[in-house]
SEZATI-877712 format. One record per residue (C-alpha): residue in one letter; residue number from 1; x, y, z. Coordinates in steps of 0.25 Angstrom, whole numbers. Layout:
<mises>
aa=a; i=NUM; xx=X; yy=Y; zz=Z
...
</mises>
This chain:
<mises>
aa=m; i=1; xx=0; yy=0; zz=0
aa=a; i=2; xx=5; yy=14; zz=-3
aa=e; i=3; xx=10; yy=23; zz=8
aa=i; i=4; xx=-1; yy=31; zz=15
aa=a; i=5; xx=0; yy=46; zz=17
aa=p; i=6; xx=2; yy=49; zz=32
aa=n; i=7; xx=-11; yy=55; zz=35
aa=p; i=8; xx=-22; yy=49; zz=43
aa=y; i=9; xx=-32; yy=51; zz=31
aa=a; i=10; xx=-25; yy=42; zz=22
aa=h; i=11; xx=-24; yy=31; zz=32
aa=y; i=12; xx=-39; yy=33; zz=35
aa=k; i=13; xx=-43; yy=33; zz=21
aa=i; i=14; xx=-36; yy=20; zz=19
aa=a; i=15; xx=-42; yy=14; zz=31
aa=s; i=16; xx=-56; yy=18; zz=27
aa=l; i=17; xx=-54; yy=11; zz=14
aa=l; i=18; xx=-49; yy=-1; zz=21
aa=h; i=19; xx=-60; yy=-1; zz=30
aa=k; i=20; xx=-70; yy=-1; zz=18
aa=l; i=21; xx=-63; yy=-13; zz=13
aa=g; i=22; xx=-65; yy=-21; zz=26
aa=k; i=23; xx=-50; yy=-20; zz=29
aa=h; i=24; xx=-53; yy=-15; zz=44
aa=e; i=25; xx=-40; yy=-19; zz=50
aa=e; i=26; xx=-32; yy=-13; zz=39
aa=a; i=27; xx=-41; yy=0; zz=40
aa=l; i=28; xx=-38; yy=1; zz=55
aa=h; i=29; xx=-23; yy=1; zz=52
aa=y; i=30; xx=-24; yy=13; zz=43
aa=l; i=31; xx=-33; yy=20; zz=53
aa=d; i=32; xx=-23; yy=18; zz=64
aa=e; i=33; xx=-12; yy=24; zz=55
aa=a; i=34; xx=-21; yy=35; zz=52
aa=l; i=35; xx=-23; yy=38; zz=67
aa=k; i=36; xx=-8; yy=37; zz=69
aa=i; i=37; xx=-6; yy=49; zz=60
aa=g; i=38; xx=-19; yy=56; zz=64
aa=p; i=39; xx=-24; yy=51; zz=78
aa=r; i=40; xx=-35; yy=61; zz=77
aa=f; i=41; xx=-41; yy=58; zz=63
aa=i; i=42; xx=-55; yy=55; zz=66
aa=p; i=43; xx=-59; yy=48; zz=53
aa=a; i=44; xx=-48; yy=37; zz=56
aa=l; i=45; xx=-53; yy=36; zz=71
aa=i; i=46; xx=-68; yy=34; zz=66
aa=l; i=47; xx=-65; yy=24; zz=55
aa=k; i=48; xx=-56; yy=16; zz=65
aa=a; i=49; xx=-67; yy=16; zz=75
aa=e; i=50; xx=-77; yy=11; zz=64
aa=i; i=51; xx=-68; yy=0; zz=59
aa=l; i=52; xx=-65; yy=-5; zz=74
aa=l; i=53; xx=-80; yy=-5; zz=76
aa=s; i=54; xx=-82; yy=-13; zz=64
aa=l; i=55; xx=-72; yy=-23; zz=69
aa=d; i=56; xx=-79; yy=-24; zz=82
aa=k; i=57; xx=-67; yy=-17; zz=89
aa=i; i=58; xx=-77; yy=-9; zz=97
aa=s; i=59; xx=-68; yy=-4; zz=108
aa=k; i=60; xx=-58; yy=1; zz=99
aa=a; i=61; xx=-68; yy=8; zz=90
aa=l; i=62; xx=-74; yy=15; zz=102
aa=l; i=63; xx=-60; yy=20; zz=106
aa=t; i=64; xx=-57; yy=24; zz=92
aa=i; i=65; xx=-70; yy=32; zz=91
aa=k; i=66; xx=-68; yy=38; zz=104
aa=k; i=67; xx=-54; yy=44; zz=99
aa=a; i=68; xx=-61; yy=50; zz=87
aa=l; i=69; xx=-72; yy=56; zz=97
aa=d; i=70; xx=-61; yy=61; zz=106
aa=i; i=71; xx=-55; yy=69; zz=94
aa=r; i=72; xx=-69; yy=73; zz=88
aa=p; i=73; xx=-81; yy=71; zz=98
aa=d; i=74; xx=-92; yy=75; zz=89
aa=d; i=75; xx=-88; yy=67; zz=76
aa=p; i=76; xx=-101; yy=61; zz=71
aa=r; i=77; xx=-94; yy=48; zz=65
aa=a; i=78; xx=-86; yy=45; zz=77
aa=l; i=79; xx=-99; yy=47; zz=86
aa=f; i=80; xx=-107; yy=38; zz=77
aa=l; i=81; xx=-96; yy=27; zz=78
aa=l; i=82; xx=-96; yy=29; zz=92
aa=g; i=83; xx=-111; yy=26; zz=92
aa=l; i=84; xx=-109; yy=13; zz=84
aa=i; i=85; xx=-98; yy=9; zz=93
aa=h; i=86; xx=-107; yy=11; zz=106
aa=l; i=87; xx=-118; yy=3; zz=99
aa=r; i=88; xx=-109; yy=-9; zz=96
aa=m; i=89; xx=-104; yy=-8; zz=110
aa=g; i=90; xx=-119; yy=-8; zz=115
aa=e; i=91; xx=-118; yy=5; zz=121
aa=f; i=92; xx=-131; yy=11; zz=116
aa=d; i=93; xx=-131; yy=24; zz=124
aa=e; i=94; xx=-117; yy=28; zz=120
aa=a; i=95; xx=-121; yy=25; zz=105
aa=i; i=96; xx=-133; yy=33; zz=106
aa=e; i=97; xx=-125; yy=45; zz=112
aa=a; i=98; xx=-115; yy=43; zz=101
aa=f; i=99; xx=-126; yy=43; zz=90
aa=d; i=100; xx=-133; yy=55; zz=96
aa=k; i=101; xx=-120; yy=63; zz=95
aa=v; i=102; xx=-120; yy=59; zz=80
aa=l; i=103; xx=-134; yy=64; zz=78
aa=e; i=104; xx=-131; yy=77; zz=85
aa=k; i=105; xx=-122; yy=80; zz=73
aa=d; i=106; xx=-131; yy=73; zz=63
aa=c; i=107; xx=-145; yy=71; zz=67
aa=n; i=108; xx=-148; yy=63; zz=55
aa=c; i=109; xx=-136; yy=53; zz=55
aa=i; i=110; xx=-143; yy=40; zz=52
aa=l; i=111; xx=-132; yy=31; zz=57
aa=a; i=112; xx=-132; yy=38; zz=71
aa=i; i=113; xx=-147; yy=37; zz=72
aa=l; i=114; xx=-147; yy=23; zz=68
aa=g; i=115; xx=-136; yy=20; zz=78
aa=k; i=116; xx=-144; yy=27; zz=88
aa=a; i=117; xx=-156; yy=19; zz=85
aa=i; i=118; xx=-148; yy=5; zz=86
aa=a; i=119; xx=-143; yy=10; zz=100
aa=y; i=120; xx=-157; yy=13; zz=104
aa=e; i=121; xx=-162; yy=-1; zz=99
aa=r; i=122; xx=-152; yy=-8; zz=106
aa=k; i=123; xx=-154; yy=0; zz=119
aa=g; i=124; xx=-169; yy=-5; zz=118
aa=l; i=125; xx=-174; yy=9; zz=115
aa=i; i=126; xx=-183; yy=4; zz=103
aa=e; i=127; xx=-191; yy=16; zz=102
aa=k; i=128; xx=-179; yy=26; zz=100
aa=a; i=129; xx=-173; yy=16; zz=91
aa=i; i=130; xx=-185; yy=16; zz=82
aa=e; i=131; xx=-186; yy=31; zz=82
aa=l; i=132; xx=-171; yy=31; zz=76
aa=y; i=133; xx=-173; yy=20; zz=67
aa=n; i=134; xx=-185; yy=27; zz=61
aa=r; i=135; xx=-176; yy=40; zz=59
aa=v; i=136; xx=-166; yy=31; zz=51
aa=f; i=137; xx=-177; yy=24; zz=43
aa=n; i=138; xx=-183; yy=37; zz=40
aa=y; i=139; xx=-171; yy=43; zz=36
aa=y; i=140; xx=-169; yy=32; zz=25
aa=d; i=141; xx=-183; yy=32; zz=21
aa=k; i=142; xx=-182; yy=47; zz=17
aa=g; i=143; xx=-171; yy=42; zz=7
aa=k; i=144; xx=-160; yy=50; zz=13
</mises>
């Protein structure tokens, strides 16, 4: 492979492509390299947490996304991923809190609404879950 430019974006971009090819461990290597060069490079931290979550390395995903949120506490992508991690961990109140923070930034974020609905459903709050699922279904019924 050709030599890669010594900037975090170059390594991040290669990692992103490897992730799309399903080469997750190799992608993590490039993300680690990106973060050595730019330890505060948010896109690399978010993608790393996403890959770790997909590999069921949940505690590592949580640590990684918390690093991103330490740098940029209001990043909606990082907050959304935090919500997904908490869902996977069965921490439904924390998931709802993270999804609510996303929805403060974008009240129509369908994925955050869906995540919140799932958390409500798993908590047994069926009426609240139905209300949110209806919001999602209505969004798609309108052809958006």
